[in-house]
N, C-alpha and C positions, 0 to 999 in steps of 0.2 A: 204483858198483861198486867193491869193494875189490880191489886187485891185490896179489898175493903176489910176493915177489922171485924165486921160481922158478916163477911162473905156476901155483901150486897152486889149482885151482878150488874145492877143499873150503873154503878160507878164505872165498871169496866166498859160497858157499852158506850157511856158518855165519853170516856177517854178515847175510844176508837173513833170518835168524831174528828179528833185533831188530825190524824193521818188522812182521813177522807177529805177534809177541807183543804189540807195542803196539796193533796193529789189533784183536786179540782182546780185549785189556783194555778198549779204548774201546767195542768192541761189547758186551761184557758190562755195562759201565756204562750204555750206552744201553738195553739190555734190562731192566736193573734199574729205571732211571728211568721207563720206560714201562710197567712192570708186565707185561712179556712174558717175564720170567725163567723162567717155568715152561713156556714154549712152545719145545719143541725144534725145531719146524718153522721158527720165526722165526730161531732161532739158526743153524740150518744154512743157511738161505737167505742170511742176512747174511754168513756165513762164505764162501759162494761168491761173493758180490758185493763183499765188502769186504776180508776177510783174505787170500783167495787172491791177488788182484792185488798186495797189499802184499808178499807173499813171493816173487812171481814176477818182480819187477822185474829187468830185464836178464837173464832166464833164458836168452835166446837165446845168450848168451855163456857163462855159467858152467855151465849144466846139461848141456852136451854130454858131459862126462865121466861123467855119471850116466845116460845114455841106453842103456847096455849092459844086457843082459838080467839079469845077476846082481846089479846094483846097485839094484834096484827099491826095496827096503826099507831100504837102508843109510843114506842121508843124514839129517842132523840135522833138516832141515825136515820130512821125512816122519814122523819120530818125533813131532815137535811136532804135526803134522797129526792123527795118530792119537790123541794124548793129548787134543787139543781135542775130537775126536768122542766119545771115551770119557767125558770129563767131561760133555759135553752130554747123552749118553744115560744117564749115571749108572751105567755098568758098571765092573767092575774093570779095572785096567790089564792084567791077564793075559788079558782077553777076546781071542779071535782077531781079528787085524787085518782079515782079509778079510770076516768076518761084520759087523764094525763098518762097513766101507765099504759093504757091501750095504744095511745098515739105514739108513744116512745118504743113500743114493743119490748118493754122490760117487765120484769116480775118484781114482786115485793121482796124486800130484804129477808123477810120471814121465810120465803121459799129458798133463797140461797143459803140461809143459815141451816135450815132443815136438811137440805141436800148435803152440805158440808158435814153436818153432824152424823148423818147416815153413812156417808163415805168413810168417815173416821171410825165409826163403830164397826163397820164391816172389815176395815183394814185391821183392826185389833183382833176381831174374831178369826180372820183368816191368817193371822200371823203364825209363824212357826215357833215363836218364843213363848215358852211356858210362863215366863215371868210377866210378860205383857198380858196374857190371858188371866193370870192370877190377880194382877193389878186391876184389870177391868171388872172382874167379878167382885173383888173387895170394894171397889168404888160403887158398883151398883147396889151393894148391900148397905152402903152408907146413905144413899139417897132414898127416902121413903116413897117417892113417886117414880122410881126407875121403871 
């Protein structure tokens, strides 16, 4: 994870775009080599299994700033996510984002980040380690909007 000197989490989310783009590039190469490049279903399935985890690395930390209601479509990663889907479907970039998500049967990155954060939080709470629980409670005290 990339840390910014003033703890700007946007820098970390923008840095996560690099692995996402690399995964999408490798995925497209694989689809081309296996003659599946015309199959949008294969592309969308691989995106969920391969490109999504690449961009969600350490999202439990950096995505907390983007989990507010108004920031659903703002982050760079979400824009890249939409552009990938629009390219896969062969629609214009001006196509409505919500329609593209429905056609692809995917969810917003916002949802995946929230789910990963909740899973991480619950795993810390259910841990047998007293040190992890103390670290979690100390961390929550540091964040004013915890």
